[in-house]
C-alpha positions in Angstrom: -126.2 39.8 139.1 -129.8 39.2 138.0 -128.3 36.3 135.5 -126.7 34.9 138.6 -129.3 34.4 141.0 -131.6 33.2 138.4 -129.2 30.5 137.4 -128.6 29.4 141.1 -129.7 25.8 141.6 -132.0 25.4 144.6 -129.2 23.9 146.3 -126.9 26.6 146.1 -130.1 29.3 147.4 -130.4 26.6 150.6 -127.2 27.2 151.2 -126.8 30.2 150.7 -129.5 31.1 152.8 -128.4 28.9 155.6 -124.7 30.2 155.3 -126.7 33.6 155.7 -128.0 32.9 159.0 -124.7 30.7 160.7 -123.1 34.5 159.8 -125.5 36.1 161.0 -125.5 34.0 164.6 -121.6 34.4 164.7 -121.8 38.3 164.2 -125.2 38.4 166.9 -122.8 36.4 169.5 -119.8 38.5 168.6 -122.0 41.9 170.1 -123.4 39.5 172.6 -120.2 39.0 174.2 -118.4 42.2 173.3 -117.6 44.4 177.1 -119.0 47.3 176.6 -115.9 49.2 178.7 -115.2 53.2 178.7 -111.6 53.9 178.7 -111.2 56.7 180.3 -107.2 56.2 181.1 -105.5 58.7 179.1 -108.2 60.8 181.9 -106.7 59.2 184.5 -102.8 58.1 183.9 -99.9 60.3 184.7 -96.5 60.6 185.3 -96.8 61.2 189.4 -98.4 57.0 189.1 -96.4 54.1 189.7 -96.3 51.5 186.8 -98.1 49.8 188.9 -100.6 52.1 189.4 -100.9 53.0 185.7 -100.6 49.5 184.1 -103.2 48.8 186.7 -105.4 51.8 185.1 -104.9 50.5 181.3 -106.1 46.9 182.1 -102.6 45.4 181.2 -99.6 43.7 183.4 -96.4 45.6 184.8 -93.8 44.2 183.0 -95.2 44.8 179.9 -95.8 48.5 180.6 -92.5 49.1 182.0 -91.6 47.4 178.0 -93.5 49.9 176.3 -91.8 53.0 178.0 -89.4 51.8 177.2 -88.1 50.1 180.9 -86.5 47.2 181.7 -89.0 44.5 182.7 -87.6 43.5 186.1 -87.4 48.0 186.6 -89.1 48.4 190.0 -93.3 48.9 189.9 -93.7 50.9 193.7 -91.5 54.1 192.1 -93.5 57.0 189.9 -92.6 57.1 186.5 -91.2 60.4 186.8 -88.5 59.7 188.9 -87.9 56.6 186.3 -87.1 59.4 183.9 -90.5 59.6 182.7 -92.0 62.6 181.4 -95.2 63.7 180.0 -95.0 63.2 176.2 -93.6 59.9 176.4 -96.6 58.2 178.7 -99.0 60.4 176.5 -97.5 58.1 173.1 -97.5 55.1 175.1 -100.7 55.0 176.3 -102.3 56.4 172.9 -100.4 53.2 171.3 -101.5 50.7 174.4 -105.4 51.8 174.0 -104.6 51.7 170.5 -103.7 47.7 170.9 -107.0 46.7 173.1 -108.6 44.1 171.0 -112.4 44.9 170.3 -113.2 40.7 170.7 -116.6 41.6 168.5 -113.6 41.9 165.4 -113.2 38.1 165.7 -115.9 37.0 165.0 -116.6 39.4 161.7 -112.9 38.1 160.9 -114.8 34.7 160.8 -118.1 35.4 159.7 -116.2 37.7 156.2 -114.2 35.0 156.1 -116.5 32.3 156.2 -118.4 34.2 153.8 -115.5 34.1 151.4 -115.3 30.2 151.5 -119.2 29.9 150.8 -118.8 32.2 147.8 -115.6 30.5 146.6 -116.9 26.5 147.3 -120.4 26.8 147.1 -122.4 29.4 145.2 -119.8 31.7 143.1 -120.5 29.1 140.4 -124.2 28.8 139.6 -125.4 25.4 139.0 -127.4 26.2 136.0 -124.8 28.5 134.4 -123.0 26.7 132.1 -119.0 27.2 130.6 -121.2 29.7 127.7 -122.2 31.5 130.2 -119.2 32.0 132.4 -119.1 35.5 132.6 -122.1 35.1 135.0 -119.9 33.2 137.3 -118.4 34.9 140.5 -120.2 38.2 140.4 -118.0 40.5 141.5 -120.5 42.4 144.1 -120.1 39.3 146.0 -116.6 40.0 146.6 -116.8 43.8 146.5 -119.1 43.9 149.3 -117.7 42.0 152.2 -114.5 44.5 151.6 -116.4 47.6 152.5 -117.9 46.1 155.1 -114.2 45.0 156.4 -113.1 48.1 156.1 -116.2 50.0 157.6 -116.2 47.8 160.6 -113.4 45.7 161.4 -111.5 49.1 160.6 -113.0 52.4 161.5 -115.9 51.5 163.6 -113.7 49.0 165.7 -110.7 50.8 165.3 -107.4 48.5 164.6 -106.9 46.1 166.6 -106.9 43.0 166.8 -104.9 42.5 163.3 -103.3 39.6 161.5 -100.4 41.8 161.6 -100.4 42.6 164.7 -101.3 38.7 165.8 -97.3 37.7 164.8 -96.1 40.7 166.1 -97.6 39.9 169.8 -96.4 36.6 169.6 -92.8 37.1 168.4 -93.1 39.9 171.5 -94.4 36.7 173.3 -90.9 34.2 172.3 -89.0 36.4 173.7 -90.4 37.3 176.7 -91.1 40.9 175.8 -94.7 40.3 176.8 -96.3 38.1 179.4 -99.5 36.3 177.5 -98.1 33.6 175.5 -101.1 32.0 175.8 -103.4 34.4 174.5 -101.3 35.6 171.7 -100.3 32.6 170.3 -104.0 32.0 170.1 -104.8 34.7 168.6 -101.7 33.9 166.0 -104.0 30.5 165.5 -107.0 32.4 164.8 -105.7 34.1 161.7 -103.5 32.0 160.3 -106.4 29.3 160.6 -108.8 32.0 158.8 -105.1 31.7 156.0 -105.5 27.7 155.6 -109.4 26.9 155.4 -109.5 28.6 152.6 -106.1 30.1 151.1 -105.5 33.4 152.7 -108.8 34.3 153.2 -108.6 36.7 156.1 -105.9 38.5 154.3 -108.4 38.4 150.9 -111.9 38.8 153.0 -111.6 40.4 155.7 -108.3 42.4 156.9 -109.1 46.2 157.2 -106.3 47.6 155.3 -105.9 44.8 152.9 -109.6 45.1 152.0 -108.8 49.1 151.6 -105.9 48.3 149.6 -108.2 46.3 146.9 -110.6 48.9 146.8 -108.2 51.5 146.0 -106.8 49.0 143.0 -110.1 48.2 141.5 -110.7 52.2 141.2 -110.4 51.7 137.3 -107.6 54.1 136.1 -104.1 53.0 134.9 -105.2 49.9 133.8 -102.3 50.1 131.0 -99.8 50.6 134.7 -101.9 47.8 136.9 -100.7 45.5 134.0 -97.5 45.4 134.6 -96.9 43.1 137.4 -93.2 43.6 140.1 -91.6 40.1 140.0 -92.7 38.1 142.9 -88.7 37.4 143.8 -88.5 40.9 144.1 -91.1 41.7 146.4 -91.4 38.8 148.2 -87.4 39.7 149.0 -88.0 42.3 150.5 -90.7 41.2 152.4 -88.9 37.8 153.5 -85.6 40.1 154.1 -88.0 43.1 156.4 -89.2 40.1 158.6 -85.8 38.5 159.6 -84.3 42.2 160.0 -87.6 42.5 162.1 -86.6 39.2 164.5 -83.4 40.0 164.4 -83.8 43.9 165.8 -87.1 42.6 168.3 -84.8 40.3 169.7 -82.0 42.5 170.2 -79.0 40.5 168.2 -79.4 43.9 166.1 -79.4 47.7 167.8 -79.7 46.5 171.1 -82.6 47.2 171.9 -84.7 44.4 173.2 -88.1 44.4 171.9 -88.3 47.1 169.3 -90.4 46.8 166.7 -89.7 47.9 163.2 -93.6 47.4 162.3 -94.7 49.5 165.2 -93.1 52.0 162.5 -95.0 50.9 159.7 -98.2 50.2 161.0 -100.8 51.5 158.1 -103.8 49.9 160.7 -103.3 53.5 162.9 -105.6 54.3 159.9 -108.6 53.2 161.9 -108.0 54.9 165.0 -106.8 57.9 163.1 -103.8 57.8 165.6 -99.6 59.0 163.7 -97.5 58.1 166.3 -94.8 59.5 164.1 -94.7 60.7 161.1 -93.5 57.2 159.4 -96.9 55.6 160.1 -98.6 58.1 158.0 -96.2 57.8 154.9 -96.9 54.1 154.7 -100.3 54.9 155.0 -100.8 57.2 152.8 -97.5 55.6 150.5 -99.7 52.3 150.0 -102.4 53.7 148.8 -101.4 56.1 146.4 -99.2 52.8 145.4 -102.4 50.7 145.3 -103.8 52.9 142.1 -100.9 51.6 139.9 -99.9 48.1 141.9 -101.7 45.3 144.3 -101.7 45.4 147.4 -98.3 46.9 148.2 -98.1 47.1 151.6 -99.2 43.4 151.9 -96.7 42.3 149.2 -93.3 44.6 150.2 -94.0 44.7 154.1 -96.8 43.0 156.0 -95.6 40.2 158.3 -98.4 37.9 157.7 -98.6 38.1 154.2 -95.9 36.7 154.4 -96.3 33.7 156.9 -99.6 33.7 155.5 -97.6 33.0 151.8 -96.2 30.0 153.7 -99.1 28.3 155.2 -100.6 28.9 151.3 -98.7 24.8 151.5 -100.9 23.8 153.9 -104.8 25.6 152.4 -107.1 23.5 152.8 -109.5 25.2 149.7 -107.5 26.9 146.9 -107.4 27.5 143.6 -106.8 24.8 141.6 -106.0 23.2 137.6 -107.0 20.3 135.7 -103.6 20.4 133.9 -105.1 18.0 131.6 -107.6 20.2 130.4 -105.5 23.5 130.3 -104.1 25.3 127.1 -101.5 27.7 128.7 -103.8 30.0 127.1 -102.8 32.7 129.2 -106.3 34.1 130.0 -106.2 33.0 134.2 -102.8 34.7 133.9 -103.7 37.7 132.6 -106.6 38.2 134.7 -104.7 37.3 138.0 -103.5 40.7 139.7 -100.4 39.1 140.6 -98.5 36.0 139.7 -100.0 33.3 141.5 -102.4 31.5 138.8 -98.8 31.2 136.6 -98.0 30.0 139.8 -100.5 27.4 139.3 -100.2 26.5 135.6 -96.6 26.6 135.4 -96.9 24.4 139.0 -94.1 26.7 140.5 -94.6 25.5 144.2 -93.8 28.8 145.9 -95.7 31.0 143.7 -96.9 34.5 144.0 -99.6 35.1 147.2 -102.8 34.0 145.8 -105.8 36.1 147.8 -108.6 34.0 146.8 -110.3 37.4 144.9 -111.7 35.0 142.2 -110.7 37.1 139.3 -109.6 33.8 137.7 -111.8 31.7 137.8 -114.4 32.6 135.4 -112.3 33.2 132.5 -110.6 29.7 131.3 -112.0 28.7 127.7 -111.7 24.5 128.8 -112.6 25.4 132.6 -110.0 24.3 133.9 -109.5 26.4 137.1 -111.7 26.1 139.8 -111.3 26.9 144.0 -111.7 24.1 145.5 -110.8 20.9 148.4 -107.6 20.5 147.8 -107.7 16.9 148.3 -110.5 15.6 145.7 -110.5 12.6 144.2 -109.5 14.3 141.1 -106.4 15.7 142.6 -105.3 13.2 144.8 -105.7 10.6 141.3 -103.0 12.9 140.0 -101.0 12.9 142.4 -101.1 9.4 142.3 -100.2 9.2 139.0 -97.4 11.3 138.9 -95.8 8.9 141.7 -96.6 6.0 139.3 -94.4 7.5 137.2 
């Protein structure tokens, strides 16, 4: 790290300080506007209350309360829940789930701050201006990536709970679209926020700010089972599982399969419950343990195999504004970046595969190229545009 700081130019030092101040302002603003509300609902909600009374106590709409309890949205709201067949155990599980999904406003600001740091690091200061290609090992020091991951786990995870998160953003939007939730504008805005952070920089929200993604990344970084980690599962197989699950989840949620409209498959596989220490079913606990254990061998298994936002943001990579780019004129196809990449994202860029593996902007490939053919930058740079023009002329 000492060599890295010494090689930073004056311009980069100014950018780094300015970026830190902007990030500090973002976080401070989030703290200032974060509502200070104590949630005493578990002590005040019981089955003798009506749906309307319970919904009011929990700060949600009556129709949403009915849907969470497995009732039709049009169920009368002025009847005690006990008369609707709701028992204490079912109500307790539902209340725990609803409170766990109560969004922390501050987390949106932290997600933005961590993603902004990722962008500054990758685009502006990760590669010191005064460090030439012979000193490329000092480029993009790992601590610049590891520290934000730890902060994401601690603050966006355990301290502020499971909600909001990118996975939840997809699920809630789907529920609103099919009419199971009554907050389409809010859910669409939340979804757009997360997708925006994935587009500004290639999957920055996933790679730099998502708490469960960060926890998997940190687990994978434990220096054990190195030979096994080199054997990457084929992307076509992992993406087929993830995409197939996404389609199945939509069909189940719409009621076209199973007949239970509004049922979320992802609710049973939600690892973000870890951050509220709330495991409503054994399947959720198994998912968390399985993902973390598998992370010792496989890179981000939950992201690759299950996460609906992982699938959506993979599609959104086609329009990401800043990303890993390969200068194919300078590339010798030596395979150094492919070897460094924990998935097959670098291979896709070298081989010009249009729908290759996810790139989490982890920077592993950015300081290994012997010909300096791989960089992280604006997708419409002059060189990129010129290459596109030459390709079009041919």
